[in-house]
N, C-alpha and C positions, 0 to 999 in steps of 0.2 A: 530341548529349545524353546518351547515355546516361553518356558521359561522366561529368555531371555529375551525374546519378542514384547511379552507384555513389562517385563524391565525397562528395556528400552523405549515403549509408547509411554513407559509414566514417564518418562524424564526427559521425551518429549512435548508431552502436555504440561508435567512444571513451567519448563524453561519457556513457552508457551503463557501460560498464563502467567507468571510472574514477571514477561517482559512488557503483557499487556496494558498488567500493574502498574509501570512505570510508566507508561507514557501518560503528558501530562495532557489533562484535556485543557482545547483552547480558553483564557481567560474571557471573561463577559466584557467588549467596549465600555471603553467609559465613558462617562459624559457627565460637562458638568454646565449647569442651569445659573444663565447670569442675565434673569425678564427681572427688571424695576418693575415697580407695581404696585401702581394707584388707588382705592377705594376709595366710594362717592365719601365728598369731605375730608377727605383725610390727604396725610403729606405724601409725595413719593417715597416707596424704599425698597432698600435691596438689601438682601444680606451681607453682602462683602464691602456694604460701606457703611455698614455700625451692628457690625456683630450681631446681626437679630440670626433668627432661624429661617427656615424656607418662606416663604412667603406662600397664600394661598394658589396661584395659579403652578410656582413651583413643586407645593406638596400632592397634586394633581398630578402631575409631569411626572414627578419622581415612580409615584404609587405605579405610573404605568408603562412607563421604561422599565420599571424592574421587574412589574410580571413579566412583562415581554422578553426577561433575558439579558437585560443593560446592567452595567453597575452607574449610578448616581454615586459621584464624586458627594460628601456631604459639604457643608462649610466646617463643621471641625476638622475635617480629613488639608481643609487647604487654610485653615486658620494661619500655620505657622508663616507659611509664604507670602498670607497678605499682611502681615505684620511685616515681615522681611522692607515690603517692596510698597512704600507708600501711596505708589504710583495705582494700588491694584484700589485704591480709599473711594476713588470717583465713584460715583451715584453712574453715571453714562461712558462706563466705558463703551470706547471706541474697539473698533475689529479685533487692532493690532495686540492693544492690551490682552484681550482676552481669548486673542491666538497664544502669546506669552507666556497665562497661565496656565494656559489649555495645557502647553510644551512640562512646564516649570515640576505641575504635575499628575504631568505625563496616561493626560483624558486622550481622548481616541477625538472627539466630538465636544462642542460648547455651541449649545442653545442660546443665543440672544439677543436679548428685544426688550419690549416693555409694552405693560398688562396696564389698564385703562378700563374703571369700571365708573358708570356714571345711572344717572337715575333719570327715569321717562314719567309721564301722567299718570294718575291712579286709573286703578285698574276699574273699569263702570262697576257701579253700583257698588262699592266694595274704598276698605280705609287700604287697601292696599297698593304701594307701588311697583310699578316695570321699573326693574333694574337690567341694564344691559353690560357686557364687557366684551371689551374687546381686544387683541391681543397680536400684534409685530412681532415677527423675529426670525433671524437666522440660522440654518443649521449649515455648521461652518466642522470642516474635518480639519481637524490640528495641523498636521505631519504638511500639509502644503497648505494649509492657509484658504482652502479653495472652500466656497460660497455652493456648498449642495443644495440647498432650497432656498427660495424666500418664503413664508409663508403667514397667511396667521388666519386668523380662529377667531371664534365668536360664543358666547352666552348669553345665555336673561335667567330670567327670573322674575318674582313678583310674592314679595314679602310686607308685612306692617312695617318693617325695621328696615330703612336702606341700606345699613352699614351689612345688616345683616347678606339684606337682598344684596346686593353689590359681594357680597362675600360669595356666595352661592353662581351670580354670575360667571365670577372669575373661574373658580371651582369648573361650572359646566364647559367654559372656554376653556380652560387647559387641559380639559377631556378632548375635546376636539382639534387642540391641537397636537394631544400627545398620539394623535392617533395618525397623524397627518407628517409625525414625524416616523414614527416605526416605519410607514408606507416603504417614507423617501429613505431611510436606513438599510430595508429588505430590500428596496430596488438596487442598492449603493450596494450590496455583498457585503453592509456592516452587522449583517446576524444570517 
């Protein structure tokens, strides 16, 4: 009798383990980053308009979002969609096109915004220049097109080279923005 109970218990345990293994983990929310960026003395850039890689701001955002459990859709994931519809090649995408791109790529959220770096005065008693970056962005839920938050972020840096200083300031602003985006998504139940 004990042997039969043991076999039944083992069989039930095996079924439970097998059932648990078959349950899929919920997928990570997918995010597209669409932030145009302009560094000091440089042109305005966007990966979707010129087939370059993520900007400094987007790279910092992506790093922090991935660490927070989100999946950031890379340009390589979206190149086919962008090639098929030339309307996505505009430098300044409007909200409607950003949502359409999000739908076509099966993203959950889109971050649409602009980042600009500028230089200030020299740091007192130094050859270094002050550099500042500002980002304004919208966090949009793709499924209903609702803007979840209007966000802004800033960063600064001091460097001998204003281009490098601008890049550092943009990265700092990107980190500030990522913290705010993750907070909104957490509050909305997006993670």
